[in-house]
N, C-alpha and C positions, 0 to 999 in steps of 0.2 A: 351292167355287168362289170365287177369290180377286178382292178388289174392287180394281180399278185406280187409283193414286193421278191426281190431276189433276196435270198439270205446271204448275211456275211459269211465272207469265205473265212477258213481257220487261221490264214496267214493276217488278216485284216484285223480280227479279233486279237489275235496275238500280239499285233503292232499297238492297236488300242491299250491293252493291258499293259506293255511294257512303258508306254508313256504315261499312262496314271500311275503306275508304280514307281516310276522315276520322279515323278512331280512330288508325290508322298515323300519320298526319300528327301528330296531337296528342302521341302518345309520343315521337315523333322529336325533335320541337320542344320538348322539356321537361315535357310535360304529365304530371299525377303518375298513374301507373298503380293499377289496385285492389290490389295487393298491395306498394306500396311506403308506407315510413312518411313522416310528416310530415316534410319537410326544414326543417333549421336555417334561420331567418329573420333577418337584420339590416338595418336600416333606417338611413338616413342623410341627413341635413338638408344641402342645400348652398344658399347664397346667391347663387352663381356659376353663368352657364352650364354643366351639365354635360356636354353633347356626346356622352352616353351613350343607347344604344338597347337593346333587346331583342333577341338575348341578348348582351351585352357580357361579357366575361372578367372574373372577379375573381381578382386574383394576391395571392401572397403569398410576396415574395424572388423573383420571377419564374416562380412554379409556379402552374398552375391550381387553384383551390380552389373556384370557383363560378361562378355567372351572374347578370346582370342579370335581373331578371323583372318589374319593375315600374318607371315613372319618371312621376311625377304631379307637377305643377305646383302651387305653394301660391299662393293668394291671387287665383285666376282667371287668365285667358290673357292679360291686359292686360301692362302694360309691366315685370311681377315676374318675376325672374329665378330666384326659389326654387324649388326644386324636391324632393321626397322620393323617394329611390330604395330599392329592395326587392331585398335579394340572398340568393338560396339558397347556402348555405354547406355544402360536403361535410365529411366526417370529418376528412379530411387538412387541414383548415383550424380544427380546434378544437383547444382552447378559446379563446373571444374574450373580453377583459378589458374592464373598463368605460372605460380610459384608451386604446382601441383608436383610430386614426386612417385616414380614408380619402384619398388623393388620386388625383385624375383624371390619367392620363399616356397620351400618344399612343405608339401601337405602331410608326409609322412616323416616319422624321426630318422634321422642319418640321410635315408634315400627314398626315392619315390616319386611321385608326380609332384609339379610345380604350379603355381600360380601367381598372377601379378597383384603384388599388395599396392592398391591405389591410394594415395593421401592427394584429396582434392584441392588441398592449398589453403591459405588465410583467407577470411572475408574481405581484408584490405586489399587483396589483389586483384586486377582486372579478371573478369568472367572470359572466359575463351570461346569460341564458336566451333562449329563441327569442323575435323580436320587440323585441327591446332597439332603441332608437332612439338613434344618435349623433348629439348636438347640433352645429350649425354651427360650434362652437368647434374640433371635431375633424375637421373636413373641408375640403378646400381644392381647387382647380381649376387647370387650365394656363392659362398665359398666351400666347392666340394672338397670330399675328405681325400679323393685322388689328388687333387691339386696340391692340397696341404701338405701331403705326403710327399709330393715329388720336389718340394721345396727343402725337404730336410734331406741335406747331403750326408754324407758319412760323417763327415765331424759335427753338425747339429745333434745327429742321432746320438752320437757317442756321449756328448754332453747331457742329451736329455735322458740317457739311460743313466748317467752319472749322477743327474738332480733326481729320478726318481729314487735310486739305490739311496742316496745321503737322506730323503725324506723318509723311505722304509726304516733305515736304520734310526733315525731321529724318532719316531713312533714306537719302535721296538727295545728302544734302551731304556733300562731300569733308572729311575731317578736316586740321585745321591741323595745322603742324609740332609744336606745344607737344602738341596731343592725341596725335599719331601716336608722339611720342618714347616714350610710356608704354603702348603698345601691344604684343602678342605680335608677334614677326617675320611670323607668316603672314598677318596680317591689317593689316599697316600698308600705308597709300595705298587702302585700300578703303574703301567707304562704308558705313554700317550694314546697308544692303539687301544689297549684295555679301556682307559677312561672314556675315550670316544665311544667304543661299545656300549661302557655304561650309561652314558649320555643318551643312547637310544631309549633305555628304559623309560627316560622321560619325554622323549621326543611326540608321543603320542598326544600327550596332555597339551605340550607346547604347542603343536600343530592346529590341534583343535582350538585352543583358545587364540592361536594366530587366526585360524579362519573366522570366529566370531567378531574378532576384531575386525578383520577386513571387510566381512558383512556389515557390521555396523558403520565402517567407512563409506559406504556406498550410500548412506543417508536412508530416511523414510519414505521420502517423497521424491516425485520427479525433479531433476536439475539440482539437488542438493550437493552433489559431487562438484557439480558443474560452478555451483556459487563458493563452494570450498576454493576451488581452483582460482576463482575472480578474487576472493578475498585474498587469498596468499599473494595474488599478482599484484593487488594494491599495498598489500604489506612489503613485498619486496621493491615495490618501487618507492615507498615513503623511507624504506632504510638506505635506497641508492641516493636518496634525495637528503638524506640527514647530513652527508658530507662527514665533517669531523666528528660529529657527534656520535658514530657509529664506531669510530675508532677507538675514541676515550671511552665508549661503552665495552668494548672488548678488553682495553686495558685495565678498566676496573672489573670485569669479569675474571679475568687472570688474577688479580689481587684477591678477589673473591675466593676463587680455587685453591689460591695458597694458602688462606686463612683457614678454609676447610683442612686443608694436607695439615696444618699445625695441630689441628683438634682432630687428628684420628682417631683416637681412642674414643672420645666423646662421640663422633659420628658412628664408630662401630657401636656403640652400645645403642644408639638411636636405632640403627639398623636392625640390631635384635631385637629392640621392641617393636618393630613393626609387624611382625606375625599376628600378636594378639590385637593390634590395631586392625589390621587388614581383617582379621576373622570377625571383629565386632561391625566393621564397616561392610563386610558381606551381607551379615544378618540384617543389617540396617537398609540394605539396597532393595528389597522387595517392597518396603513401605515408601522408599525414595521413588521406586519405578513407578508405584500408584499415582504417586502425585505430578507424574509428568504431563498426563492428559490435561488437568486444569491449567496445569503452568503453560503448556503449549496454548491453550485456549486465552489464556490472561496476556501472553505475550503477543499471540495475534491481534487482541485488542488493544495493545498499547502501541502496537506497529503504527498506525495513523496518527496518533499523538506524537509519537518521536520522529515521525516523518515530518511533522509541522513544527517542531522544537527548533530545529534549525533557523527556518525562516523568521519565527517567533523571536529569538535569540537577536538575528540580525536586526528586525525592526525596532527591539528593545534597547539595543546599544547606543543609538543616536539620545535616546531617552536618558539613560544611566548617565552620559556624557554632560547633559545638559543638567540633571539633577545634580552630578557631583560639583559642576560650577556655580551651583544656585545653593547648595549646602554647604560652601566654603566658607572658611571664616569672614570675609569681608563683606560677602553678599549676605549671609544669613544674619551677620548681626545687624546690617542695615534694614534687614527686612523684620526683624524681631522689635526693632526701635518703632518702625512704622506701625506695627501690628499691636503694640502695647495698650495704646488707648481703647483700639477697638474690643481688644479683649477685656478690659477691665470694665466697661459699657455693657459688656454681653451679658453679664448677670442682672443687671438691672432690667435691661431690655426682654430678659427672657421672661421674666414674672408677667410684664405688661401684654407680652406677643401671647402668653398662657390665657390671661384673662380675655383678650382679644378674640383668640381661636375659640373659648370656651361659649362666647356670647356669639360668635359667626355660625358657630354650631346650633344654638337654640334658634337662632333667627332662620338658618338653612332649614330645619327642621319644621319650624312653623310655616314656612313657605312651601315646603314639600307636602304637609299633612292636613294645612287649614287653606291658605292662601290661593295656592295652585286648583285643588279640586272645586273650591268656590267659584273662581275665575274659569273653571272649564264647564259649569252648569249653562244650561239654557232654560231663561226663565218662559215657562208656559203660563202666557197671560193673554187668551185671544179677547178681542180681536187684534191686539197688538203685538201678537206675539212674532218676531223676525226670524226665529230658527237659529239666530246666531250666538256664540256663548257670550257670557258677560265680560270678560276681556276684551272680546273684539267690539262689543257695543262701547264700553268704556273709553277705548280708542278711538272709535268713531265720535263721542262726544267732546272730543278735541275740536273738531271743526266747529260746535257751536261756541266753545269757548275762543276760538279764533275771531269767530264774529263779533264777539264781545268787545274785543280790542281795536275795534275801529273806531276812529274819530269822524268828524262831519263828512270828511269828503270819502268815507269807506277805505281808507288805507291807513289811518294812523291807529296810534297805539292807546289812544284815550277811551273811556268807557262812556258809551251813551245809553240812555234810556227814553221811550216812548211812552207817554199817556196813553191807557185805552181800557176798555173794557164794555161790560153789556149791563143788563137787566139782572143779573143775577148778583146777591150780595152773598160774600163769605166774609168769617172773621176766624183769627186764629184764638187760641187760648190765652189767656192773660198771661204776661211777661214777668218776669221777677220784678222788674223796675217802672212798670206802668201796664194800662190795660192790654186788651187785645188788639191786633191789626185787623183794620177791615181792608175791603179791596171788591171790585167788581169782576164779572167773568163773563166773556162771550157766551159760552155755553155751561150748563150746570156740571157740575162734576160728578163721576159715577162713583167714588171712593177712593181711599189711599190705600196702599200696599207698599211696605208691612203699615196695620193699625198701630196706632200711638199707643203704648200701654198707660200713658199716664206720668209716666217716669222713665228716665233712660235705664238700659239695662246695667244690672252690677257689674261692674270692674275686678275681676278676682285677680289679685296681684301675688298669691303664693302658689299658684298653679301654673308652669309652663304651658305656653301657647299651644305647643305641639300636642300636648297632653289631652285637650280640647276637643271634641268632636266636630268635624267641619260643618259649618252652616249650611241646612237644606234651605235654599232660598224659594222653593215652590211650597215649602210649607208655611211660608209667612201668611198671618191673617189678615183678610180684607178688612178696612174700616169704611165708616159710614161719610156721608158728605160733610165737609166743614159747616 
């Protein structure tokens, strides 16, 4: 039998709903949830009215990075205007450096809500931890209209009225003939206010062109403006390090302007000729603009070479210094004296060297086309075939040559011979100076390879060796027994 649960009473359900609603409101308005980490807290001391409330925004360069979570008066609720504010900074606003500053700025023109403009400091300053307090020297507030007007007493107000009246009279006063003679024809006879109103006619194009220029100054790729600022910094550092050179440049520049002032008419004629030139330049800009793409690619390709140019110059400077000393008059004269005999004999040696190189070339070709292929052949002569190449068998024959150089004790350099033979008699062909040679062999010979053709092969002297085909040793004809 199941036990029935007692239903919640209306009071209990209402209490639970109030608790849940309070929790939701707490989390929505910036309360710390049970799974949130501790936010980064930054405190700042102000000695002026802050005009901040909870939760005013905290911004870096116009981007929201946190909220104001606490504003506490310092020194009681009396006449003291000092206050200590506490800000929770998100991850996108970190890190914060010790030289950071906070300025209170209005969100709307003249009046409205305010926010804390945080400048995180310079990278060279130490990074602060959560809970750091910025002193009053690094904070400032806005100047309210009521505070500005409160400082204007009767005397300053009267003087300010006089200033405005004089400025209005200056704008509305018609020009004199002398003043009008030096003015541009378009504003002759007009008062200052009328000339300013006429200038508004051209302000639209001027502001549009200024906007184009400002847009171009932002660059085409990220960090272009940052690179310009860094380049200007290096330029100003170089100017500051120039010392007296900068002052002399200013003096020279002053002389240049004075010379231009003396040529006022010529300068005026040059300026009058500028509009046609600017028009022609404007017509050429599309073609020039189309060339920027390949130019940028070329510049990007040249950057690695330019980066290596400095180290290359540094490496080449010692060599140039030594070369300067080497080519100086004392050392170069002695060097030429030593080199003169060698240079005089160079011409004659070049002719002999050319012949040597020609013969060496013929020898190398003969070696490559005839001798090496013949040495790499394997003679097939069963059952005496060794399977080795001819050049290997030739080197092994050196063992037999070494044995012929032994003397009677087997270690000397004298040739020795032994008499021997068998029942087989052999004879050679008749020699030019005598008859044939006879001998006895232990075993009867099987034949000779290659067979003697009766006369030595012809020696062709008018054909280079490399143009003859390589000999085929396995095609040699076998002769009979002697």
